C-alpha positions in Angstrom: 89.9 -7.4 -22.2 88.6 -10.5 -24.1 87.1 -9.7 -27.7 84.7 -11.5 -29.4 84.7 -12.8 -32.9 81.3 -11.3 -33.3 79.5 -12.9 -36.6 78.1 -11.4 -39.8 74.4 -9.9 -39.3 71.8 -12.3 -39.7 69.7 -11.7 -42.7 66.5 -14.0 -41.5 65.9 -17.1 -39.3 67.6 -20.2 -39.9 66.3 -21.9 -43.2 63.6 -24.5 -42.7 63.9 -28.1 -44.2 61.5 -29.0 -47.0 59.9 -32.3 -47.0 62.3 -33.6 -49.4 65.2 -32.8 -47.1 66.1 -29.7 -49.0 66.3 -25.9 -47.9 63.7 -23.5 -48.6 66.0 -20.5 -48.3 69.3 -20.1 -50.3 70.2 -16.4 -49.1 73.3 -15.7 -47.1 72.5 -16.8 -43.7 75.8 -15.7 -41.9 76.4 -18.1 -39.0 76.5 -16.4 -35.3 77.7 -17.2 -32.0 74.3 -17.9 -30.7 73.7 -20.7 -33.4 77.0 -22.4 -32.1 75.8 -22.0 -28.5 72.4 -23.5 -29.6 74.4 -26.0 -31.5 72.2 -25.2 -34.5 74.5 -27.0 -37.2 74.2 -30.5 -35.6 70.5 -30.1 -35.2 70.2 -28.7 -38.8 72.2 -31.2 -40.5 70.3 -34.3 -38.6 67.3 -33.2 -40.3 68.7 -33.4 -43.9 67.7 -36.5 -45.8 70.8 -36.7 -47.8 72.9 -38.7 -45.4 75.3 -36.0 -44.3 77.8 -37.8 -42.1 77.3 -36.7 -38.7 80.0 -37.4 -35.9 78.3 -39.2 -33.2 78.2 -37.0 -29.8 80.5 -39.1 -27.7 83.2 -39.5 -30.5 82.5 -35.7 -31.1 83.5 -34.7 -27.4 86.0 -37.6 -27.1 87.9 -35.7 -30.1 87.6 -32.5 -27.9 89.2 -34.1 -24.9 91.9 -35.6 -26.7 93.0 -32.4 -28.1 92.7 -30.9 -24.5 94.9 -33.6 -23.2 97.7 -31.9 -24.8 97.1 -28.4 -23.2 98.6 -26.9 -20.1 95.4 -25.4 -18.3 97.4 -22.9 -16.7 98.4 -21.4 -20.0 96.4 -19.6 -22.6 95.6 -21.4 -25.8 96.2 -20.7 -29.3 94.2 -21.7 -32.4 95.5 -21.0 -36.2 93.0 -19.8 -38.6 93.3 -20.0 -42.3 90.0 -19.5 -43.7 86.4 -18.3 -42.4 87.8 -18.3 -38.8 90.0 -15.2 -39.9 86.9 -13.3 -41.0 84.0 -14.7 -38.8 85.7 -16.4 -35.7 82.6 -16.2 -33.5 84.5 -17.2 -30.6 86.1 -15.0 -27.8 89.9 -14.4 -27.7 92.4 -11.8 -26.1 94.8 -11.4 -29.2 95.1 -12.1 -32.7 98.3 -11.9 -34.9 99.7 -13.0 -38.1 101.2 -16.5 -38.1 102.6 -19.2 -40.3 102.6 -23.0 -40.1 105.4 -25.3 -41.8 104.3 -28.7 -43.2 101.0 -27.6 -44.3 99.2 -25.6 -46.9 95.6 -24.2 -47.7 93.8 -25.3 -50.7 90.1 -25.6 -52.0 89.8 -29.6 -51.2 86.5 -29.9 -49.2 83.2 -30.2 -51.0 80.3 -28.1 -49.0 77.0 -29.6 -49.6 75.1 -27.0 -47.3 77.0 -24.1 -46.2 78.4 -22.6 -49.5 76.8 -25.0 -51.9 73.9 -27.8 -52.3 73.4 -31.3 -52.6 72.9 -30.7 -56.5 75.9 -28.3 -56.8 78.4 -28.8 -54.1 80.6 -25.9 -53.4 84.3 -25.9 -52.2 85.8 -24.6 -48.6 89.4 -24.6 -47.9 91.2 -27.4 -45.8 94.6 -27.3 -44.4 96.5 -30.2 -46.3 99.8 -31.6 -46.0 103.1 -30.2 -47.5 104.5 -26.5 -47.9 103.7 -23.4 -45.7 100.6 -21.9 -44.8 100.2 -17.9 -43.5 97.2 -17.5 -41.4 96.0 -15.5 -38.4 96.7 -17.0 -34.8 94.0 -16.5 -32.0 95.0 -16.6 -28.5 92.2 -17.7 -26.1 92.3 -17.1 -22.4 93.0 -20.0 -20.1 89.8 -19.6 -18.1 87.7 -19.4 -21.3 89.4 -22.2 -23.4 87.2 -25.2 -22.7 84.1 -23.0 -23.4 85.3 -21.5 -26.4 86.9 -24.7 -28.0 83.4 -26.3 -27.6 81.9 -23.7 -29.7 84.8 -24.1 -32.2 84.2 -27.8 -32.3 80.4 -27.4 -32.8 81.7 -25.3 -36.0 84.1 -27.3 -37.4 83.9 -30.7 -36.2 80.1 -31.9 -36.5 80.8 -33.6 -40.0 84.0 -34.9 -39.2 85.7 -33.1 -42.2 88.7 -31.9 -40.3 91.4 -33.8 -38.2 92.4 -31.2 -35.3 96.0 -31.5 -34.2 98.5 -29.2 -32.2 101.0 -27.9 -34.6 104.0 -25.8 -34.2 103.4 -22.4 -35.2 105.7 -19.2 -35.6 103.9 -15.7 -34.9 106.6 -13.0 -35.2 109.6 -14.0 -33.3 107.6 -16.3 -31.1 107.3 -20.2 -31.6 104.1 -21.4 -30.4 102.1 -24.5 -30.2 98.4 -24.3 -31.7 95.4 -26.1 -32.6 94.9 -26.3 -36.4 92.0 -27.9 -38.3 93.8 -30.4 -40.7 91.6 -31.8 -43.8 90.6 -35.4 -43.0 91.7 -37.5 -46.0 89.1 -40.2 -45.0 86.1 -38.0 -45.3 83.7 -38.3 -48.3 83.9 -34.6 -48.7 87.7 -34.5 -49.3 88.5 -33.7 -52.8 92.1 -35.1 -53.3 92.8 -33.7 -56.7 90.4 -31.3 -58.6 91.3 -29.7 -62.0 91.8 -25.8 -61.9 88.9 -25.4 -64.4 86.4 -27.2 -62.1 87.7 -25.4 -58.8 86.9 -22.1 -60.8 83.6 -23.5 -62.0 82.5 -24.6 -58.5 83.6 -21.3 -56.7 81.8 -19.1 -59.5 78.6 -21.1 -59.3 78.0 -22.9 -56.0 75.6 -21.2 -53.3 74.3 -22.5 -50.0 73.0 -21.2 -46.8 75.8 -19.1 -45.5 76.3 -17.6 -49.2 78.4 -18.5 -52.2 81.5 -20.0 -52.5 83.0 -16.9 -54.5 82.3 -14.7 -51.4 84.0 -17.1 -49.0 86.9 -16.9 -51.4 86.6 -13.3 -51.8 86.3 -12.6 -47.9 89.3 -14.9 -47.0 91.7 -13.0 -49.7 90.4 -9.5 -48.2 91.0 -10.4 -44.5 94.5 -12.1 -45.2 95.3 -9.0 -47.0 94.4 -6.7 -43.9 96.9 -8.8 -41.9 99.4 -8.1 -44.7 99.1 -11.6 -46.0 99.4 -12.2 -49.8 98.4 -15.6 -51.2 99.2 -15.9 -54.6 96.9 -19.3 -55.2 94.0 -17.6 -53.6 94.3 -14.1 -55.4 94.7 -15.9 -58.6 91.4 -17.8 -58.0 89.6 -14.6 -57.2 90.8 -13.0 -60.5 89.9 -16.1 -62.5 86.4 -16.5 -60.6 85.5 -12.7 -61.0 86.3 -13.1 -64.8 84.1 -16.2 -64.9 81.1 -14.4 -63.2 81.5 -11.1 -64.7 81.2 -9.8 -61.2 82.6 -6.9 -59.2 84.0 -7.7 -56.0 83.7 -5.0 -53.4 86.3 -5.5 -50.4 84.7 -6.4 -47.1 85.4 -5.2 -43.5 87.6 -7.5 -41.4 88.2 -7.9 -37.8 90.5 -5.5 -36.4 94.0 -6.4 -36.9 96.2 -7.0 -34.0 93.3 -6.8 -31.6 
């Protein structure tokens, strides 16, 4: 039976845009499936006066079609999650399992000027960059739902063009599979090629946006990777340093059911 990624509980309605293009609310506004169905991210970003680089709709859908051209519609489709997709997927899937992708690694290399930060104090979120190996979570989407669910994923990940989706080879247990992964777009202005460690720590410790803080994004990723038996030394070390910088106490979050 298909499972839904659900979504975190909404605190209140989507924040309104001020006359200067800023946002009147900085509470945690957990993104929901309904938001994606209504294409709320694109509509909201379009009202911001700080020139967030929206991907034109024709190119947006063309990129989805290019990916779908590499898929056999008679077979289920796999998506590789390495960050927030793990703990707030929002799309329907029939199976999730730990998986690894070689030739890529996850790191905080994308600036977030809305979701996890602001124009004045941009946050950071994870991107999949070249080199190394990345352990994450594989999601299997039923063939008859693949186009519908991928459209929602595209509305979540591709509105700003921060990622360059591609097919990758993925190992899940004893299975060698092909999956869609969202690799960071090096040509995008939000890409941070190199950042000193102290800058990463300070940013994660201080940045807040409409979906919450960069620190919470880090904490939730570490917790839900651990729930799948995955220990990421880089992220765990960052968590300890960010907690030390903020003087905060971290309370583990509930993660989507492992193996469901």
